[in-house]
C-alpha positions as CSV (number, residue, x, y, z in Angstrom):
1,M,-99.2,137.9,42.1
2,S,-96.8,135.1,43.0
3,K,-93.2,136.3,43.7
4,E,-92.1,133.6,41.4
5,A,-94.0,135.1,38.6
6,C,-93.8,138.5,37.0
7,V,-96.2,140.1,33.9
8,L,-93.9,140.9,30.7
9,A,-94.3,144.2,28.7
10,I,-93.2,144.1,25.3
11,D,-93.1,147.9,24.1
12,A,-92.1,148.1,20.8
13,G,-91.3,151.7,20.3
14,T,-90.5,153.8,17.4
15,T,-86.4,153.8,18.1
16,S,-86.4,150.2,19.6
17,V,-88.0,147.4,21.2
18,R,-88.0,146.6,24.3
19,T,-89.5,143.6,27.0
20,L,-89.2,144.2,30.5
21,A,-90.1,141.8,33.8
22,I,-93.0,143.9,36.1
23,D,-93.3,142.2,39.6
24,S,-96.0,142.6,42.2
25,S,-94.3,145.9,43.5
26,G,-94.0,147.4,39.9
27,R,-90.5,146.9,40.2
28,V,-88.6,146.4,36.4
29,R,-86.9,142.9,37.6
30,T,-85.1,142.8,34.1
31,S,-85.1,144.1,30.7
32,A,-83.7,144.1,27.3
33,A,-83.6,146.6,24.6
34,R,-82.5,146.5,20.3
35,E,-82.4,149.5,18.3
36,L,-84.4,149.5,15.5
37,T,-83.4,151.0,12.2
38,Q,-84.7,153.9,10.5
39,Y,-85.1,154.3,7.0
40,F,-85.7,157.7,5.0
41,P,-86.2,157.2,1.5
42,R,-87.0,160.0,0.4
43,P,-87.7,163.5,2.1
44,G,-90.3,163.1,4.9
45,W,-90.6,159.5,4.4
46,V,-90.2,157.4,7.5
47,E,-90.1,153.5,7.6
48,H,-89.3,150.4,9.7
49,D,-88.7,146.5,8.5
50,A,-91.5,145.1,10.0
51,D,-89.2,141.7,10.0
52,E,-86.6,143.5,12.2
53,I,-89.5,144.3,14.9
54,W,-90.5,141.1,15.3
55,R,-87.1,139.9,15.4
56,T,-85.9,142.2,17.9
57,T,-89.1,141.4,19.9
58,V,-88.1,137.6,19.7
59,E,-84.7,138.5,20.9
60,T,-85.6,141.0,23.7
61,L,-88.3,138.0,24.7
62,R,-85.7,135.4,24.9
63,D,-82.9,137.5,26.9
64,V,-85.5,138.4,29.2
65,T,-87.1,134.9,30.1
66,D,-83.9,133.7,30.4
67,T,-82.9,135.7,33.3
68,L,-86.2,135.3,35.0
69,G,-85.4,131.3,34.2
70,R,-82.1,131.5,36.0
71,D,-83.6,133.4,38.9
72,G,-86.4,130.7,38.9
73,T,-88.7,132.9,38.2
74,G,-92.1,132.6,36.2
75,V,-94.2,134.4,33.7
76,A,-98.0,135.5,34.3
77,A,-98.9,136.8,31.2
78,I,-97.9,139.6,28.2
79,G,-99.0,143.0,27.6
80,I,-97.7,145.0,24.4
81,T,-97.7,148.6,24.2
82,N,-96.4,149.9,20.6
83,Q,-95.7,152.9,18.7
84,R,-99.1,154.0,17.3
85,E,-100.5,154.9,13.6
86,T,-97.4,152.8,12.0
87,I,-98.8,150.4,9.4
88,V,-98.0,147.1,8.6
89,V,-99.1,145.3,5.5
90,W,-98.5,141.3,5.6
91,D,-99.5,138.5,3.6
92,P,-101.6,136.2,6.5
93,T,-100.1,133.0,4.6
94,T,-96.4,133.3,4.5
95,G,-96.1,135.7,7.1
96,R,-93.9,138.2,4.9
97,P,-94.5,141.9,5.3
98,R,-95.7,143.5,1.9
99,G,-93.0,146.4,2.0
100,R,-91.6,148.2,4.7
101,A,-93.7,149.6,7.8
102,I,-94.7,153.4,6.9
103,V,-94.0,155.3,10.2
104,W,-96.3,157.5,11.9
105,Q,-93.6,160.5,11.2
106,D,-94.1,159.9,7.8
107,R,-95.2,162.6,5.7
108,R,-96.2,161.4,2.5
109,T,-99.6,161.7,1.9
110,A,-99.6,165.3,3.4
111,G,-101.2,166.5,-0.4
112,R,-103.9,163.9,0.0
113,C,-104.9,165.3,3.4
114,D,-105.0,168.7,1.7
115,E,-107.0,167.4,-1.1
116,L,-109.6,165.8,1.4
117,R,-109.4,169.2,3.5
118,A,-110.5,171.1,0.2
119,L,-113.7,168.7,-0.6
120,G,-115.2,169.0,2.6
121,Y,-114.3,165.6,4.5
122,E,-112.4,167.0,7.7
123,P,-116.0,167.8,9.4
124,L,-116.9,163.9,9.0
125,V,-113.0,162.7,10.2
126,R,-113.3,164.9,13.0
127,E,-117.0,164.0,14.2
128,R,-116.0,160.2,13.7
129,T,-112.9,159.9,14.8
130,G,-111.5,162.7,17.0
131,L,-108.9,163.3,14.9
132,V,-107.8,165.8,12.1
133,L,-106.8,165.4,8.8
134,D,-103.1,164.4,9.0
135,P,-100.5,162.3,7.4
136,Y,-99.9,161.4,11.0
137,F,-102.4,158.8,10.9
138,S,-102.6,155.1,9.6
139,A,-105.8,155.7,6.9
140,T,-103.9,157.7,4.0
141,K,-101.1,155.6,4.7
142,L,-103.0,152.7,3.7
143,E,-104.7,154.8,1.2
144,W,-101.4,155.5,-0.4
145,L,-100.4,151.7,-1.0
146,V,-103.4,151.1,-2.7
147,R,-103.8,154.3,-5.2
148,E,-99.6,154.7,-5.4
149,D,-98.3,151.3,-4.6
150,G,-99.9,149.0,-6.3
151,L,-101.9,147.1,-3.7
152,A,-104.6,146.0,-4.8
153,P,-108.3,145.9,-2.9
154,S,-108.7,142.4,-3.8
155,A,-105.3,141.2,-2.5
156,R,-105.5,138.9,0.7
157,V,-103.7,140.8,3.0
158,A,-104.0,141.7,7.1
159,V,-103.0,145.5,8.1
160,G,-102.5,146.4,11.1
161,T,-100.7,148.5,13.8
162,V,-97.5,147.6,15.5
163,D,-99.9,145.6,18.2
164,S,-101.6,143.7,15.6
165,W,-98.4,142.7,13.8
166,L,-97.2,141.1,17.3
167,I,-99.9,139.5,18.5
168,W,-100.3,138.2,15.1
169,N,-97.1,136.6,14.8
170,L,-96.8,135.6,19.0
171,T,-99.9,133.4,19.0
172,G,-99.3,131.3,15.7
173,G,-98.6,134.1,12.6
174,P,-99.9,131.7,10.1
175,D,-100.5,129.0,11.7
176,G,-103.6,130.0,13.7
177,G,-102.4,133.5,14.9
178,V,-104.7,135.9,16.1
179,H,-105.4,139.2,14.1
180,A,-106.4,141.4,16.6
181,T,-106.1,145.4,18.2
182,D,-107.9,147.4,20.8
183,P,-109.7,150.5,20.9
184,S,-106.6,152.6,22.1
185,N,-104.6,151.5,18.8
186,A,-108.3,151.4,16.5
187,S,-108.7,154.8,17.4
188,R,-105.4,156.1,16.0
189,T,-106.3,155.0,12.5
190,M,-108.4,157.5,11.3
191,L,-111.1,154.1,10.3
192,F,-112.5,153.6,13.6
193,D,-116.0,155.4,14.8
194,L,-115.1,156.9,18.6
195,D,-118.5,156.4,19.4
196,A,-119.9,153.2,18.0
197,L,-116.1,151.6,18.8
198,A,-116.4,150.1,15.7
199,W,-114.7,150.2,12.1
200,S,-116.5,152.7,9.9
201,D,-117.8,151.7,6.7
202,E,-118.1,155.5,5.4
203,L,-114.4,155.6,6.5
204,C,-113.2,152.7,4.9
205,A,-114.8,153.2,1.7
206,L,-113.4,157.2,1.7
207,F,-109.7,156.0,2.2
208,S,-110.2,152.7,-0.6
209,V,-109.5,150.3,2.8
210,P,-111.5,147.2,2.8
211,M,-112.7,145.8,6.3
212,R,-111.5,142.7,5.9
213,W,-108.2,143.8,5.9
214,L,-108.5,145.3,9.3
215,P,-108.1,143.4,12.9
216,E,-110.6,142.6,15.2
217,V,-110.9,145.4,17.7
218,R,-111.3,143.6,21.4
219,P,-110.8,145.1,25.3
220,S,-107.4,146.6,26.1
221,C,-107.7,144.6,29.1
222,A,-108.4,140.8,27.7
223,R,-107.0,137.6,26.9
224,L,-106.4,137.6,23.3
225,G,-104.7,134.3,23.0
226,V,-101.5,132.2,24.1
227,T,-98.4,132.5,22.7
228,D,-97.3,129.8,20.5
229,P,-93.5,128.7,22.4
230,D,-92.0,127.8,19.0
231,R,-92.5,131.4,17.7
232,A,-92.2,133.1,20.9
233,A,-88.9,132.5,22.5
234,G,-89.9,129.3,24.2
235,V,-92.7,131.0,26.2
236,R,-96.5,129.7,26.6
237,V,-98.4,132.4,28.3
238,P,-101.5,134.4,27.8
239,V,-101.1,137.9,25.7
240,S,-103.9,139.9,27.7
241,G,-103.2,143.5,27.8
242,I,-102.7,146.4,24.8
243,A,-102.8,149.9,24.6
244,G,-101.2,152.3,22.3
245,D,-97.6,154.0,23.8
246,Q,-99.4,157.2,24.8
247,Q,-102.8,155.6,26.7
248,A,-100.4,153.0,28.3
249,A,-98.2,155.8,29.9
250,L,-101.5,157.6,31.4
251,F,-102.6,154.2,32.5
252,G,-99.3,153.4,34.4
253,Q,-98.7,156.8,35.6
254,A,-102.4,156.2,37.4
255,C,-104.3,158.6,36.0
256,F,-107.6,157.1,36.4
257,T,-109.4,160.3,37.6
258,P,-111.0,162.9,34.8
259,G,-109.1,165.5,35.1
260,M,-105.4,163.9,35.5
261,S,-102.6,164.5,33.1
262,K,-99.0,163.2,32.0
263,N,-96.7,164.4,29.2
264,T,-94.2,161.2,28.1
265,Y,-90.9,162.7,26.6
266,G,-90.0,160.0,24.1
267,T,-89.4,160.1,20.5
268,G,-92.3,162.9,20.4
269,S,-94.1,164.2,23.3
270,F,-97.8,163.5,24.1
271,V,-99.8,165.3,26.8
272,L,-102.9,163.5,27.6
273,V,-105.8,164.3,30.2
274,N,-108.2,161.6,31.4
275,L,-112.0,162.5,30.1
276,G,-113.4,159.2,31.8
277,P,-116.5,157.3,30.1
278,A,-117.6,160.5,28.0
279,H,-115.8,162.6,25.5
280,P,-116.7,166.5,24.5
281,P,-117.1,167.4,20.6
282,P,-113.6,167.8,18.8
283,A,-111.8,170.9,20.1
284,P,-109.5,172.8,17.7
285,G,-105.6,171.7,17.5
286,L,-106.4,168.5,20.1
287,L,-107.4,164.7,19.8
288,T,-110.0,162.7,21.2
289,T,-109.1,159.3,21.6
290,V,-110.0,155.9,23.7
291,A,-107.4,155.5,26.6
292,W,-108.1,151.8,27.4
293,S,-111.3,149.7,27.7
294,L,-111.1,147.0,30.7
295,G,-112.7,143.6,30.4
296,D,-115.4,144.7,28.0
297,L,-115.2,146.5,24.8
298,S,-118.3,149.2,25.5
299,A,-116.3,149.9,28.7
300,V,-114.1,152.5,27.6
301,T,-112.3,155.6,29.1
302,Y,-111.5,158.5,26.7
303,A,-108.8,161.2,26.6
304,L,-108.2,164.2,25.5
305,E,-104.4,164.5,23.5
306,G,-101.9,166.9,22.3
307,A,-99.6,165.1,20.0
308,I,-95.8,166.1,19.6
309,F,-94.1,164.8,17.1
310,I,-90.5,165.5,17.9
311,T,-88.7,166.0,21.2
312,G,-86.2,163.4,22.2
313,A,-85.6,162.7,18.3
314,A,-84.2,166.1,18.6
315,I,-81.5,164.6,21.2
316,Q,-81.2,162.0,18.8
317,W,-80.7,164.4,15.7
318,L,-78.0,166.0,18.2
319,R,-75.6,162.5,18.4
320,D,-76.7,161.6,15.1
321,G,-77.2,164.1,12.7
322,L,-74.8,167.1,14.1
323,G,-72.3,164.9,16.2
324,I,-72.1,167.8,19.0
325,I,-72.7,165.3,21.8
326,D,-71.3,161.4,22.1
327,D,-74.4,160.2,23.8
328,A,-77.4,161.0,24.7
329,A,-77.3,161.2,28.6
330,A,-74.7,164.0,27.9
331,A,-77.7,166.6,26.8
332,G,-79.0,167.0,29.9
333,P,-75.6,168.1,31.7
334,L,-74.6,170.5,29.1
335,A,-77.5,172.3,29.0
336,A,-77.4,172.9,32.8
337,S,-73.5,174.4,32.3
338,V,-75.1,177.4,30.8
339,P,-78.2,179.7,32.7
340,D,-80.4,179.6,29.6
341,T,-80.1,179.9,25.6
342,D,-78.7,183.6,24.9
343,G,-81.4,184.1,22.7
344,V,-80.9,180.7,20.9
345,V,-84.7,179.4,20.1
346,F,-85.0,176.0,18.3
347,V,-88.4,174.6,16.8
348,P,-87.8,171.0,15.7
349,A,-90.3,170.3,13.3
350,F,-88.3,168.3,11.2
351,T,-91.4,166.2,10.3
352,G,-94.0,169.3,10.4
353,L,-95.8,170.2,13.4
354,G,-98.1,168.4,15.6
355,S,-100.9,170.3,18.4
356,P,-101.7,172.6,18.2
357,W,-100.7,173.6,14.8
358,W,-101.1,170.4,12.4
359,D,-98.7,171.8,10.1
360,P,-97.4,169.2,7.7
361,Y,-95.1,171.8,5.7
362,A,-93.3,173.4,9.1
363,R,-89.6,172.3,8.8
364,G,-87.2,172.6,11.5
365,T,-85.8,176.7,12.6
366,I,-83.1,177.6,14.5
367,M,-82.9,181.5,15.1
368,G,-81.2,183.9,17.3
369,L,-77.5,182.4,16.6
370,T,-74.6,185.1,17.0
371,R,-70.7,184.5,17.1
372,G,-71.1,183.8,21.0
373,T,-73.6,180.7,20.6
374,T,-71.9,177.5,21.9
375,R,-73.1,173.9,21.7
376,A,-74.5,174.3,25.2
377,H,-77.1,177.1,23.9
378,L,-77.7,175.2,21.3
379,V,-78.3,171.9,23.2
380,R,-80.3,173.6,25.8
381,A,-82.4,175.1,22.9
382,V,-83.5,171.7,21.7
383,I,-84.5,171.0,25.1
384,E,-86.3,173.8,26.1
385,S,-88.4,173.5,22.9
386,M,-89.8,170.3,24.4
387,A,-91.5,172.6,27.4
388,W,-92.5,175.1,25.2
389,Q,-94.6,172.7,22.9
390,T,-95.8,171.1,25.5
391,R,-96.8,174.2,27.1
392,D,-98.4,175.1,23.7
393,V,-100.5,172.1,23.8
394,I,-101.4,172.9,27.4
395,D,-103.0,175.9,27.0
396,A,-105.0,174.7,24.3
397,M,-106.6,171.6,26.6
398,T,-107.1,174.6,29.3
399,L,-108.8,176.7,26.6
400,V,-111.0,173.8,25.7
401,S,-112.1,172.6,29.1
402,G,-111.8,175.8,31.2
403,N,-109.7,173.9,33.4
404,A,-106.1,174.4,34.5
405,V,-104.0,172.1,34.9
406,T,-102.9,172.1,38.1
407,E,-100.1,169.3,38.3
408,L,-98.3,167.2,35.1
409,R,-97.1,164.1,36.1
410,V,-93.9,163.2,33.4
411,D,-92.1,160.0,32.2
412,G,-90.3,159.0,29.2
413,G,-86.6,158.9,28.7
414,A,-86.0,162.8,28.6
415,S,-87.8,163.1,31.6
416,V,-84.5,162.1,34.0
417,M,-83.5,165.5,32.9
418,D,-83.7,168.0,35.9
419,V,-82.8,170.6,33.4
420,L,-86.1,170.1,31.4
421,C,-88.3,169.1,34.5
422,Q,-87.5,172.3,35.9
423,F,-88.1,174.4,32.9
424,Q,-90.9,172.8,32.1
425,S,-92.6,173.7,35.6
426,D,-91.3,177.1,35.3
427,V,-93.1,177.8,32.0
428,L,-96.6,176.2,33.0
429,G,-96.2,177.7,36.6
430,V,-97.5,174.2,37.7
431,P,-95.5,171.3,39.8
432,V,-94.4,168.6,37.5
433,R,-94.0,165.5,39.4
434,R,-91.7,162.5,38.4
435,P,-92.2,158.9,39.8
436,V,-89.6,156.8,40.7
437,T,-90.5,153.9,38.0
438,R,-90.4,155.8,34.8
439,E,-90.9,152.8,32.7
440,T,-94.5,154.1,33.1
441,T,-95.5,152.9,29.4
442,A,-94.3,149.4,30.0
443,L,-96.1,149.7,33.5
444,G,-99.2,150.3,31.7
445,A,-99.1,147.5,29.4
446,A,-98.4,144.7,32.5
447,Y,-100.8,146.2,34.5
448,L,-103.6,145.6,31.7
449,A,-102.8,141.9,31.1
450,G,-101.9,141.2,34.8
451,I,-105.4,142.7,35.7
452,A,-107.1,140.5,32.6
453,E,-105.3,137.5,34.5
454,G,-106.2,138.0,37.9
455,V,-102.4,139.0,38.9
456,W,-104.1,142.0,40.2
457,P,-107.6,142.3,41.3
458,S,-108.5,146.3,39.8
459,P,-105.9,149.3,38.7
460,R,-105.8,150.8,41.9
461,E,-104.0,147.9,43.4
462,A,-101.9,147.8,40.3
463,A,-100.6,150.8,40.3
464,A,-100.2,151.3,44.3
465,S,-96.7,151.4,43.9
466,W,-96.5,154.6,42.0
467,Q,-94.2,156.7,44.1
468,E,-93.0,159.9,43.5
469,D,-88.9,160.2,42.6
470,A,-88.9,164.4,42.4
471,R,-91.4,167.6,42.2
472,F,-90.2,170.4,40.5
473,E,-91.7,174.1,41.6
474,P,-91.9,177.0,39.4
475,A,-88.9,179.3,39.8
476,M,-89.0,181.7,36.9
477,A,-90.4,184.9,36.9
478,A,-94.0,185.3,35.3
479,A,-92.3,188.3,33.0
480,D,-89.1,186.8,32.1
481,V,-91.4,183.6,30.9
482,A,-93.8,185.4,28.9
483,H,-90.9,187.0,26.9
484,R,-89.0,183.7,26.3
485,F,-92.9,182.2,25.5
486,E,-93.1,185.3,22.6
487,E,-89.8,184.7,21.6
488,W,-90.7,180.9,21.3
489,H,-94.0,181.9,19.1
490,R,-91.9,184.1,17.0
491,A,-89.4,181.2,15.8
492,V,-93.1,178.8,15.6
493,E,-94.5,181.4,12.7
494,R,-91.3,181.5,11.0
495,S,-91.1,177.5,10.5
496,R,-94.5,177.0,9.3
497,G,-95.6,176.7,5.5
498,W,-91.5,176.3,4.7
499,A,-92.0,173.4,2.5
500,A,-96.0,174.0,1.4
501,P,-95.9,173.2,-2.7
């Protein structure tokens, strides 16, 4: 890769949109970010403004390319990584969204999922998609728009996850924009056949989704199109890499060998383990997903996934909802100021519980409060809940695979907290490794785009720069871990089914 060029990664997340410039050593040369507005029109509903997603993408792209231009640095390609399952519907003639995007955290279709489960459809969904019948995924969101929001099956619309919305806009929008996605995102919609690697006629019919609305599924690592400079902040470069945020992080963490695993502490947390080119039958409490496809749609790597809905978002709640911290960065030092939670247990089931429970009716619970509880104890309980949820997921993965996790690679915003990483190592009983470059989601997207354009010859060369920043070894007595794990599960049981109709 020429020193005069970088690969750009657009990271369209749940709470912000960022653009990062990645050089040949895997270093972030410059970046720009904008927060996204969160809309909560009813309890359990979560929405985004698709126009705001696009506008902030252009703003961050312009900021980064302006900085690179002043340094005389070019752009070789663009990769996109995104919040998954969030669904956008738009008019391909005008480019206008049809209402707000329905976010992955949204729970409005929980009742419909119950109906479909009662009608016996869950085995079909599990077998075809590797997913579970849960409002987390895109299919019932689209069905809701048809059944409840007046979106006629005859309507001339385009639908897709956030990557599709951005690709279409970047490559021309109404003037020839490419309507595409990749299998890592398609496999999160509950409409994609995991083995056929194609949209399922059967599932599209079940969820009343005309297949003509859906994007073309292309490889994660291949040229999709070229940006329109009039729309993309003056940039004309190929868009050549796509992956859902968690699969991109797995790629960016250099987890290329089957059995390697990572956890990303973002808005939620997602534990993924590389399965290689084949996958086992659906596993209770866990998801099977496409990790990526390189160069050819059939050259697929699968992953086993545990999805935890709320981790970093709970820190945001401490700041914005309760006002007990002024800045998210204050959470780690405040938690570290006390040796433990003094018996406080926090279950962050604000939008239900994901893996391995899959309970959309669970709600947030704080147990063990006493007159001596301080805000430091509460903040520490929130941070420890991230580690306990991860332990639940990894225990489920171990049960399914029969293979114990020997180390965990971590990334995401909350991974900067030593108190979290140490506690995670304590409760898992294995080393936790944090890389020097923690922007692994963006790295994964940049690597996919750069490999497609010949910037790096292979994944191994692209990720050769992975370096360890810190390694955390288990230090807590096993008996103490077992006692506190039991307390955690007592609190989880009390949170479950709280909002059931």
